[in-house]
N, C-alpha and C positions, 0 to 999 in steps of 0.2 A: 347475292343473283347477281348472275355475272350475265351482261347481255354484249357478246360478240357482235357489233356494229353500230355507233351509236347514230343513223341514219335517221332518216323518218319517222319510219317503224318505228326505231331502237327505242329514239327521244321518249315518244310517245308512252310506250310499255314502262319506261323507267320510270317518269313521274307518276301514271298511274299507278306502280309497285310501291314509289316510296310513300307517296299518301296510302297506299294498305299498312304502309308498317314494316316492309322490307330496307333492309339496309341495298343498296345498289351502286355496283358499278359498271360500267362499259367504256369498250374499246373502243377506239380511233385508230388513223394510219402511223398520224405521230398527234402526242396530247396538241392539246389548244388548249388549255387551261379551263374547260368550262368543270364546273361542279360537279365531282362524280366520275370526271372523263379519263382515260388512261390511254398509254399508248398501247397498242397493240400486240407488242414485243411483253408486253406484262404479264398477258393471261396467265399464261405459266405457274409465275409465284402468286398465283391469285386464287386458283383452284384449288389451293388444299384446304379452304376456307369456301365453299362454296357450295350451297345445297339445290342451285339452279342453274341453270347456264341456256341460255338463248341465243338461238343463234340466226342474225341476221346478214349476214355476208352472202353475195352470190358467188355462186360456185364461179372457179375462172376454167380457159382451156384443161388447165392442168388438172381439178379436182377443186374440190373442196377448199378454200386458204386456212380454214381453221384445224380443221384434224390433220389436213399435211405440216402444220407445224408443232400442232399441241392434240395428236391422236394418241399418245401412248402415256401422257399426262391426264387426259382426261380420263384417260379407262382407270387409271390407278386414283383419282380421285377421292380422297375418303368417305367426304363427306357427302358427295353429290349425290342425289335422287331424283333430280328431273330433270331433262333436255328437253328443250322447244326449239322444233325448225321451222323458221317461217321457208315455203316454198312457193310454187305458182301452178292456179287451175291449169296453168298451161300445159301439165301432164298426161291431160287428161285428151290431147291434141283434138281434131277434129272430129265433132258429131251431127254436123250438115243443121245443126239448129238443135239437135234434140237433147234429152235431158239427161246429165252426170248424175250423180251421187257417191256419197263417198266409197263405195263399194264399186264401181266401174274402173275395170283395169287401166293402168294408167298403158297410153296408148303416146310417148312424147315424138313430134316427128318435125322437130328443127334442131339442130343442134346448142339453141340455146336453151330448151327445154329436156330435149336429154343429157345435159350436166346436171340440171335441176332432180330427173327421176337418177341419176348417178348419186347425188349428191343423197338424196332423201333414204335409198336402199343402205349407203353408209352411214348416217346414223339409227338406220332400223338396227343396226346391227348392237345397238349398247341399247337393246330392249329385253334383254335375256337379264341383264341384273339391272337396272333402271325402268322408272316411267321415261318412254320417247313418249315426245307427242310433234307428227306429220299436220303442221297447219296450211293447208294450199289457200295462195289468198287470188282473189281478184283482181279488178284491176282500183289501182289504191290512190283516192280522192281523199282530199281536205283542205283545213285553212294553208292557203302559200301553193297549193297544188291542185289546183282545180280547171274548169274551162274559164271558169270568171276573167282569169289572166290571159287567155288567149282573144278571148271578146272586148275587153281593154284593151285588148294591142292594135285590134285589127288583126288577129291572124288567123281567129276560129273558122275553120272550113266544115261546114252542114252536108256534108255528103252522103248519100242514097243509095245502102245496097237492100234493095228487098228480100225482107227475109233475115238479116243478118242483127244478130244483137250481141250484145255482153254483161256481161255481170260483171257490177261493178263492188267496193267496200271500203265504205268512210276510217278514215285512218285511227279515232276512236273506239270503234267498232273493233278493232284489231285489236287495241291494247284491254279491252275487257275481255275478249274472248283469248286472249293468254291468258290474262289473272283468272279468268273462271277455272280453264284448265290445270293451270299451278294448283286451285284449293281443291280441285276435284281428281286427283292422280291416284294409281295407284299405285301398290308399292314398285312393281314393274311393266313390263308390257309394251304393245304398238298401240297410238291408236291414231286415227285419221278425220281432220277436221276441214270443212269446208267453209271459209274464211268468205263471204256471197251475200248478199244482200236480199231482199224476198223480188225481187224487182228486176229481170235484165230488161236490157230495152237500150234499142238503137243509139248510137253517138246523136244522132239526131234528134231526138229525142231531147236530151238531156244539152246539147247547145242552146234548145229552142227553148226547153226551160229558163235554163240559167239566159239567155237574155230576155226574159219577160221577166224575170226578179230584180235585172236591171234598169227596166225602160227604154229597153233597147232594140230596135228592129232587126228579126235575129235573120243572118248571112242567106243568102241567097243558095236552093239548096246548088250540090251537085251530085250527078252520079261519079259513081264509082269506079266507075267505066274512064269517064274522064278525066278522074281525079288520081288515078294510079297510077297515069305517066310521070307525076313527081313524087310520088312517094318514097319514102325511104324503104331497103331492104328491112328494116326493125319492121315497120311499119305494115310493109305489105304482109308480115310474117304473121301478125294478129290479126289484118282481114282477111288471112286466107282459109280461117278456123272460125266455127260457131256451133256455140253450145247454149246451153240454158244452164248455172250450177246451181243443184238442189241443197238446198243446207239443214235442211228439214231435223236429219238425223245429228248435226253437229248442234244446233240450238237444241236437243231436248238434252244431249250427254251435258254439256254445259248447263242447262239450267236460263237459260237467258234468252232475250228479242235485241232484237237492237236496238240500238240508239234511234238510228237514221235506219229505217226499214226501207225507205227506196231512195232511189238519187233525189226524189223533191227532200225531202224532211233535211237531207244532205247539205243542200245546195240553200237553202233556206238558212240555216243552222250557220254555212259558213259566211253567209250572208250578213248575219245579226252581228259574227262577233267581229268581223271587218268593218262594219259601221261602229260597234262599242270602242273599238282602237284608237281609229280615226277621232274618236271627240275625249277621249280618256287625255 
């Protein structure tokens, strides 16, 4: 298995795949010396032996960096039978808080999500000869990337925007979903998966629960109209869209339930892991 991008999610998938018996190599912009990590430029030489390819790298303004550099080699890879692409639920666009599922047409509204959708379409072109799975991922959180970090640093803001919800997914459930997709792949064809947990919730609810777990008072509520004046363009683009991501089709197709079906279980698990590490 080759993973183009050993970042936060790619590293978790690599660990899960190795535990499942795969030989895994992953790319970095420049080799760091980590076990199983190679420089991005080496991907072409490795494609001849690869049976599975996962792309986690985000598209750039000029397009998907993996396809731009190695598109011809991927098309010619003799043993490659499965391609997975980690995309974003942002490609659905704004639905005013309404429900979206895997059959909902993509209507990306920002340059960032339009680039995601263009990359999806490019990777889907391989589905006539191989299995291609597009995994649309909600807000990612997990150990080392959670609201606990902001609360401890005193920078968490409990912004309230009535009716606004976000979907999210724990990093470990992303890894489990990728492995389940690989195990259940057909010989060829395109599939779409929504990797989002079972409970879309407001940012304020998540922050309040994290504060409770830490034994801290929750930060004071801030109205969105007041908070937006200090938000970055990226943050504003997230808050401008409101949708509830349905995952029923994905869980049925992959034959799994989430380890962390809501942010409550996910946050509790992160805190347990952090506590265990400090004691070790």
